C-alpha positions as CSV (number, residue, x, y, z in Angstrom):
1,M,-169.3,-2.5,-143.9
2,K,-172.0,-1.1,-146.1
3,K,-171.8,2.6,-146.8
4,N,-174.4,4.5,-144.9
5,M,-173.3,8.1,-145.3
6,G,-174.2,10.4,-148.2
7,G,-172.0,13.1,-149.7
8,A,-173.5,16.1,-147.8
9,D,-173.2,14.2,-144.5
10,R,-169.5,13.5,-145.3
11,I,-168.8,17.1,-146.2
12,I,-170.5,18.4,-143.0
13,R,-168.5,16.0,-140.9
14,M,-165.2,17.1,-142.5
15,I,-166.0,20.8,-142.0
16,L,-166.9,20.2,-138.4
17,A,-163.7,18.2,-137.9
18,A,-161.6,21.0,-139.3
19,V,-163.4,23.6,-137.1
20,F,-162.9,21.5,-134.0
21,A,-159.2,21.0,-134.8
22,I,-158.7,24.7,-135.5
23,L,-160.4,25.6,-132.2
24,Y,-158.2,23.2,-130.3
25,F,-154.9,24.0,-131.9
26,T,-155.4,27.8,-131.7
27,N,-156.1,27.4,-128.0
28,V,-159.6,28.9,-128.3
29,V,-160.9,25.7,-126.5
30,T,-158.7,24.1,-123.9
31,G,-158.9,21.6,-121.2
32,T,-161.3,18.7,-121.1
33,L,-163.7,20.3,-123.7
34,G,-160.7,20.8,-126.0
35,I,-159.8,17.1,-125.8
36,V,-163.4,16.0,-126.3
37,L,-163.6,18.2,-129.4
38,L,-160.3,16.9,-130.7
39,V,-161.5,13.3,-130.3
40,L,-164.8,14.2,-132.0
41,A,-162.8,15.7,-134.9
42,V,-160.9,12.5,-135.3
43,V,-164.0,10.4,-135.2
44,F,-165.8,12.7,-137.7
45,L,-162.9,12.6,-140.1
46,L,-162.5,8.8,-139.9
47,T,-166.2,8.1,-140.4
48,S,-166.4,10.5,-143.3
49,L,-163.4,9.0,-145.0
50,V,-164.9,5.4,-144.9
51,S,-168.5,6.6,-145.5
52,F,-169.7,4.5,-142.6
53,C,-171.1,5.6,-139.2
54,P,-171.6,2.9,-136.6
55,L,-174.3,4.9,-134.9
56,Y,-176.2,5.0,-138.1
57,A,-175.9,1.2,-138.5
58,I,-177.1,0.6,-134.9
59,S,-180.2,2.8,-135.5
60,K,-180.6,1.6,-139.1
61,L,-180.3,5.1,-140.6
62,S,-178.7,5.9,-143.9
63,T,-178.0,9.2,-145.7
64,A,-176.5,7.4,-148.7
65,S,-178.3,7.3,-151.9
66,K,-179.6,4.0,-153.1
67,K,-177.1,3.8,-155.9
68,S,-174.1,3.9,-153.6
69,N,-175.3,1.0,-151.4
């Protein structure tokens, strides 16, 4: 897997993952929407940790700098 995510993209995803998890675990968002947000949080966290987004690869996008490729 070639890295296709830049630093800013990774940080934004981590922040969103944290916000989604906090909303779920504090019962601000519950039910189906809560589960969807929790799944998104896990996906965002995993993709930011490995610096690879499958959707970026499919659409041939990259936010990574040329040096990190």
